[in-house]
C-alpha positions as CSV (number, residue, x, y, z in Angstrom):
1,M,-0.2,25.6,-6.4
2,N,0.9,22.1,-7.2
3,P,-0.9,19.3,-5.2
4,T,1.3,17.3,-2.8
5,A,1.3,13.5,-2.4
6,L,2.6,11.7,0.7
7,I,3.9,8.2,-0.2
8,T,5.0,5.6,2.4
9,G,7.4,2.9,1.6
10,A,8.8,5.1,-1.2
11,S,12.3,3.8,-1.3
12,S,11.7,0.8,-3.6
13,G,9.2,-1.3,-5.3
14,L,5.7,0.1,-5.8
15,G,6.4,3.1,-3.7
16,Y,9.3,4.1,-5.9
17,E,7.1,3.7,-9.0
18,F,4.3,5.7,-7.4
19,A,6.6,8.5,-6.6
20,K,7.7,8.7,-10.3
21,L,4.1,8.6,-11.5
22,Y,2.8,11.3,-9.1
23,A,5.8,13.5,-9.9
24,A,5.3,13.1,-13.7
25,N,1.7,14.3,-13.2
26,G,2.6,17.5,-11.4
27,Y,2.6,16.5,-7.8
28,N,5.2,17.6,-5.2
29,L,6.1,14.8,-3.0
30,I,6.7,13.9,0.7
31,I,8.4,10.5,0.7
32,T,9.0,8.3,3.7
33,A,10.7,4.9,4.3
34,R,13.3,3.5,6.6
35,N,16.2,3.9,4.2
36,E,17.2,7.6,4.0
37,E,20.0,6.9,1.5
38,K,17.5,5.5,-1.0
39,L,15.0,8.3,-0.4
40,Q,17.8,10.8,-1.1
41,K,18.6,9.0,-4.4
42,L,15.0,9.2,-5.4
43,K,14.8,12.9,-4.5
44,D,17.9,13.5,-6.7
45,E,16.2,11.6,-9.5
46,L,13.0,13.7,-9.3
47,N,14.8,17.1,-9.3
48,H,12.1,18.7,-11.4
49,I,9.6,18.9,-8.5
50,E,9.7,19.6,-4.8
51,V,10.5,16.5,-2.8
52,T,10.6,16.4,1.0
53,I,12.3,13.4,2.7
54,I,11.1,12.2,6.1
55,P,12.8,8.9,7.1
56,K,10.6,6.9,9.3
57,D,10.2,3.2,10.4
58,L,6.4,2.7,10.5
59,S,6.8,-0.6,12.4
60,Q,7.6,1.5,15.5
61,P,4.6,2.5,17.6
62,G,4.2,6.3,17.4
63,A,6.0,6.6,14.1
64,S,2.8,7.7,12.3
65,K,2.2,10.5,14.7
66,E,5.8,11.6,14.4
67,L,5.5,11.6,10.6
68,Y,2.3,13.7,10.8
69,Q,4.0,16.1,13.2
70,H,7.0,16.5,10.8
71,V,4.7,17.4,8.0
72,L,2.9,20.0,10.2
73,D,6.2,21.4,11.3
74,K,7.3,21.9,7.7
75,D,4.0,23.7,7.1
76,L,3.1,21.2,4.3
77,T,-0.4,20.3,3.2
78,I,-1.1,17.1,1.3
79,S,-3.9,16.4,-1.1
80,A,-3.0,12.7,-1.8
81,L,-2.1,10.0,0.7
82,V,-0.5,6.8,-0.6
83,N,-0.5,4.1,2.1
84,N,1.9,1.8,0.3
85,A,4.2,0.6,3.1
86,G,3.7,-3.0,4.1
87,F,5.3,-6.4,4.2
88,G,4.5,-10.1,4.6
89,L,6.0,-13.2,6.3
90,N,5.8,-16.8,5.0
91,G,5.5,-19.7,7.4
92,Y,3.2,-21.3,9.9
93,F,1.8,-18.8,12.4
94,D,3.2,-20.5,15.5
95,E,6.6,-21.0,14.0
96,L,7.1,-17.3,13.0
97,S,8.4,-14.7,15.4
98,L,5.6,-13.1,17.3
99,Q,7.5,-9.8,17.3
100,E,7.9,-9.8,13.5
101,Q,4.2,-10.5,13.1
102,Q,3.3,-7.7,15.5
103,D,5.6,-5.4,13.4
104,M,3.7,-6.5,10.3
105,L,0.4,-5.6,11.9
106,Q,1.8,-2.2,13.0
107,V,2.8,-1.4,9.4
108,N,0.0,-3.0,7.4
109,I,-2.9,-2.0,9.6
110,T,-2.1,0.4,12.5
111,A,0.1,2.9,10.6
112,L,-2.2,2.9,7.6
113,T,-5.2,3.6,9.9
114,E,-3.4,6.2,11.9
115,L,-2.1,8.1,8.9
116,T,-5.6,8.1,7.3
117,H,-7.0,9.6,10.5
118,Y,-4.3,12.2,10.9
119,F,-4.3,13.4,7.3
120,L,-8.0,13.2,6.5
121,P,-8.6,16.8,7.6
122,S,-5.8,18.0,5.3
123,L,-7.3,16.1,2.4
124,K,-10.7,17.6,3.0
125,K,-9.2,21.0,3.1
126,A,-7.4,20.4,-0.1
127,A,-10.6,19.2,-1.7
128,N,-12.4,22.3,-0.6
129,Q,-9.7,24.4,-2.3
130,G,-10.3,22.6,-5.5
131,L,-7.3,20.3,-5.5
132,P,-7.7,16.6,-6.5
133,A,-7.8,14.9,-3.1
134,G,-7.8,11.2,-2.3
135,I,-6.3,8.2,-0.6
136,L,-4.6,5.2,-2.4
137,N,-4.3,2.2,-0.1
138,V,-2.3,-0.8,-1.2
139,A,-3.9,-4.1,-0.3
140,S,-3.4,-7.3,-2.2
141,T,-5.3,-10.2,-3.9
142,A,-4.6,-11.8,-0.5
143,A,-7.5,-9.6,0.8
144,F,-10.1,-11.9,-0.9
145,Q,-9.4,-15.1,1.0
146,P,-7.7,-16.6,4.1
147,G,-4.1,-17.5,3.6
148,P,-2.5,-20.4,5.6
149,K,1.3,-20.0,5.8
150,M,0.8,-16.3,5.5
151,A,-2.1,-16.0,7.9
152,V,-1.5,-12.7,9.5
153,Y,-0.5,-11.0,6.2
154,Y,-3.6,-12.2,4.4
155,A,-5.8,-11.0,7.3
156,S,-4.1,-7.6,7.4
157,K,-4.8,-7.1,3.7
158,S,-8.4,-8.1,4.2
159,Y,-8.6,-5.3,6.8
160,V,-7.1,-2.8,4.4
161,L,-9.7,-3.7,1.7
162,S,-12.7,-3.6,4.1
163,F,-11.5,-0.4,5.8
164,S,-10.9,1.3,2.5
165,E,-14.2,0.4,1.0
166,A,-16.0,1.7,4.1
167,M,-14.0,4.9,4.0
168,A,-14.9,5.3,0.3
169,E,-18.6,5.2,1.2
170,E,-18.2,7.5,4.3
171,L,-16.4,10.1,2.2
172,K,-18.8,10.0,-0.7
173,G,-19.8,13.6,-1.4
174,S,-16.8,15.1,0.3
175,N,-14.7,15.2,-2.9
176,V,-12.1,13.0,-1.2
177,H,-12.1,9.6,-2.8
178,V,-10.5,6.3,-1.6
179,T,-9.0,3.8,-4.0
180,T,-7.7,0.3,-3.0
181,L,-5.1,-1.4,-5.1
182,C,-5.1,-5.2,-4.9
183,P,-2.1,-6.5,-6.8
184,G,-1.1,-10.1,-7.1
185,A,2.5,-11.3,-7.1
186,T,4.7,-8.4,-8.1
187,E,8.5,-8.3,-8.9
188,T,9.6,-6.4,-5.8
189,N,11.5,-7.2,-2.6
190,F,8.3,-8.6,-1.1
191,F,9.2,-12.3,-1.5
192,K,12.7,-11.8,-0.2
193,T,11.5,-10.0,2.9
194,A,8.7,-12.6,3.4
195,K,11.2,-15.4,3.0
196,A,9.0,-16.8,0.2
197,E,11.3,-16.7,-2.8
198,N,10.6,-20.4,-3.5
199,S,6.8,-20.3,-3.1
200,K,4.5,-21.1,-6.0
201,L,3.3,-17.5,-6.0
202,T,6.5,-16.4,-7.7
203,S,5.8,-18.4,-10.8
204,S,3.6,-15.6,-12.2
205,T,4.4,-12.0,-11.4
206,M,3.7,-8.6,-12.8
207,S,6.3,-5.8,-13.0
208,P,6.0,-3.0,-10.4
209,Q,5.8,-0.5,-13.2
210,M,2.6,-2.2,-14.6
211,V,1.0,-2.5,-11.1
212,A,1.8,1.1,-10.1
213,K,0.5,2.4,-13.4
214,A,-2.8,0.5,-13.0
215,G,-3.1,1.8,-9.4
216,F,-2.3,5.4,-10.3
217,E,-4.6,5.4,-13.3
218,G,-7.4,3.9,-11.3
219,Y,-6.8,6.4,-8.5
220,M,-7.0,9.3,-11.0
221,K,-10.3,7.9,-12.3
222,K,-11.6,7.6,-8.7
223,Q,-12.1,3.8,-8.9
224,R,-12.8,2.2,-5.6
225,V,-11.0,-1.2,-6.1
226,I,-8.4,-2.1,-8.7
227,V,-7.1,-5.6,-9.3
228,P,-4.4,-5.4,-12.0
229,G,-4.0,-8.3,-14.4
230,R,-6.6,-10.6,-15.9
231,V,-5.5,-13.7,-14.0
232,N,-5.6,-11.8,-10.7
233,R,-9.1,-10.5,-11.5
234,V,-10.3,-14.0,-12.2
235,S,-8.8,-15.4,-9.0
236,A,-10.2,-12.6,-6.9
237,L,-13.6,-13.2,-8.4
238,A,-13.4,-17.0,-8.0
239,A,-12.6,-16.5,-4.3
240,K,-16.1,-15.0,-3.8
241,F,-17.8,-18.2,-5.0
242,V,-15.8,-21.1,-3.7
243,P,-16.2,-22.2,0.0
244,R,-13.8,-20.4,2.3
245,S,-12.2,-23.8,3.3
246,V,-11.4,-24.5,-0.3
247,A,-10.0,-21.0,-0.8
248,A,-7.8,-21.6,2.2
249,R,-6.4,-24.9,0.9
250,I,-5.6,-23.3,-2.5
251,A,-3.9,-20.4,-0.8
252,Q,-1.8,-22.7,1.4
253,N,-0.7,-24.6,-1.7
254,M,0.3,-21.4,-3.4
255,N,2.2,-20.2,-0.3
256,S,4.2,-23.4,-0.1
257,A,7.5,-24.0,-1.8
258,N,7.8,-25.5,-5.3
259,S,8.6,-29.2,-5.0
């Protein structure tokens, strides 16, 4: 029996790359995102394995439970959960739409937490059956410091990292491992969605293929936290030693537009 991975945000970017990596390593897939057409295209591309499409907008309250119920209704059991869906917004907190920021919290925090809770029994069952079982949560280097001009996004990724590290410790000995991927700037649609195409963050980016590969390989090795790229690792480490106020000023400068 092949293991099955559920991947959120699978229609593009890191999610698309994760789908290809898991498929290449013998996993069947359950893929979800808002864009059904792109999901179908990915399914056609990965025609050598079993792919189940469940279109879902995780910014909508209740969508996580609906996704979980769809998986149950299809009598599917997962052994890998990839919480990849997420987005950011660039701008001062009080000038950004409150609804858009609430949608961001719904995707980045609430959906990730709910899906972890819903599917954890399935993951434990898979582990007991001898299948490799685990969770891969996508955070960001933003998780390591406060981020003015992307305040809610940075805070949401801090939650993902803290929650994931706590879950990794709770599940120690259960044969279900938790890996957190903390990429820096990556060549995806993130900056377009965040309306941050001109920010200084875009001056140094990694390809989604490289980031996903680092995340997948770290997941397979059961590493707890992965920061791809030497520059990103240095900046994440430096954030632990400088005053938080200094880290905030640096982040605000990076989140601002190039002059």
